[in-house]
N, C-alpha and C positions, 0 to 999 in steps of 0.2 A: 504494500500500500504506500500511500504518499508519506506516511509517518516514517516508514523504513527508509525511504529515499532521503528524507530530511536528516535522519540520523547518519546516513552514509555520507552526506555532504558535510555534516559537522565533523565527522571522523576524518575526512579528507582535509578539512581545514587544519585540524590539529596536526596531522601527519606532515603537512606542507608548511607548518609554522606560520600559518596565516593568523594575524592578530584576531583574537576573539573579544567579544564584548558581552555586556549584560544582555543585550538584545539577542545575540546568537545563542547564548546559553538558555535564555528564556524560550526561544523557539525550539531548541532541542528538548528541553524539559516538557514543553507543551506537546511535542511530537511523541514523547514517551507516554504521556498521559493518553493520547489518542490511541496508541498501540497497546495500552494496558501493560506497560513496561515500568512498573513502579521501581524496581531495583535499579534500572538504568537511570531513571529520574533522580533517585537518591544519590547515585554515584556522581552525576553531573552537579547536583546541588552541593555535594561535599567537596568537589574539586574546584569550585569557583574561588574560594580564598587562596588555594595553592596557585591558581592561574592569575591571581591578582585582579579578579573580576568582582565587582561589587554586586551583592544580591539586592534586588529591588522588590517593591511591593508585588510586581507582576511575577517575579521569581517565586515568592512565597505563595501567592495565589495559585500558581500553576501546580506547585507541589502539594498544597492543601487539597486542591481539586483531584489530583491523582490519588492521594490518600482516601479521599471521600469515595471516589469511584471504586477503589479496592476494598471498601468496607472498613477501613481503618480510621474511623472517626476520632478515636482518642488520640491517635498520632497527629491527625489534622489539628486537633485542639491544642496539643503540645506545641506544634509548630506555630500556631496562631499566638499562643502565649509568649513564645520566644521572640516574636517580632519587636515588641517594646524594648526588650533587653538588647536587641541588636540594632536599635534605633532605626527601625523600618516602620513607616506609618501604614496602618491599615486603611483601606478605602471601602467604599460601598460593596465592591465585588468581593473583597475579603469577607465581609460580614455575610453577604449572600451565600458564599461558599460554605461558611461555617454553619449557618442556619440550615442549609440544605443537607450538610453532613448529619446534623441532629435529626433531620426528618427520617432518615433511613432507620434510625433506632428508636424513634419515638421520644426523644429527649426534649419534650416541649418546654419544660421549665428552663433548661439551659438556653434554648432557642429564644425564648421571650426575654431572658436576661441579656442575651446578645443584642436583641432588638432594642432594649432599653438603653444600651450603651450608645446606640446611634442617635437617639433622640436629642441629647443635650449638645452634641458635637456639631462640627461643621459638615459632616458627611450627609449627603442627600439620601434619604430613604426613598426607594422607588417601589413600584408595584411588584417587581420581582422579589424584593425583600419581604413584602407583606404576603405574597403568594407562597413563598417558602415557609414563612412562619405559620400561615394558616394550614399548610400541608403538614407541618410538624404536629400541630394540634390535632389535625384529623387522624394522623397515624398514632398519636398518643392517647386518643380517646377524649381529648379535651374540647368537646364540641362547643361549650359555652365560651371558652377563650377564642375559638375560631370565629364565633359570632361577634365577639367584641372587636376582634381585629378587622373583620369585614365591615362592621359598623364604622370603625375609624376610617377605613378607606373611603367610604361613601360620604363622610363628613369632611374629608380633606381634599386637597387639590389632586390627589391620586385618582385615577380612573380605573375602577375594577374592570378586569377583562374576563374572558371565558375561563381562564385558569382559576381566577379568584372565585367566580361563581361555582365552578365545578368542585373546588376544594371545600368550600364551606357547605355546599349541599351534601357532599359525601360525608363530611364530619357529622352533620346532623343525621344523615341516614344510618351511619354506622352505630349510632346510639339510639336508634329508633325514634328520633325526633322528627317525625314525618311532617307535622304541621309547620315547624320551623323551616324544614327543607322546601316545602311547597311555597311558603312565603318568599323565601329567597328566589326560588325559581320564577315566581310571578313578577319579581322585581327586575328580572333580566331584560336588557334592552332588545 
């Protein structure tokens, strides 16, 4: 696939002593994620300091996403926590990735905590953030929290989309809250 070709090109760059940068490492780590090659992504991440290449927010986001894809949400969380110590700023994508990682294991309390960290800061919360948080609540059986998040999106400048509606309807349905699900369904544009 294309990810294999990207890694081959990166390897050729190293063999030919072509100068690498944060961007080339990020592209290679992203290619590893696409190819489900977590071990290779970790090797690249680990080799960046030796190559005197600075890790960026995108570097961390790519590796956290690879961890999340591999079902290793706790390692993704550890990496997230290490960003501050390494003086790398998290962005909205970082938080979206972490909330999404929580979704797979139903860690809705942690996901809502992460969401609360976004509120007072300068980071922009988007509908993707809320969709991920609502989906975490759905998977964790927290249908009331899903409804609260949905309500917040309808009162804010965020525009709920099909994913938003599907997630909150599913959260209600999974807990047998058919009336609430029907109300949400009837509110769909």
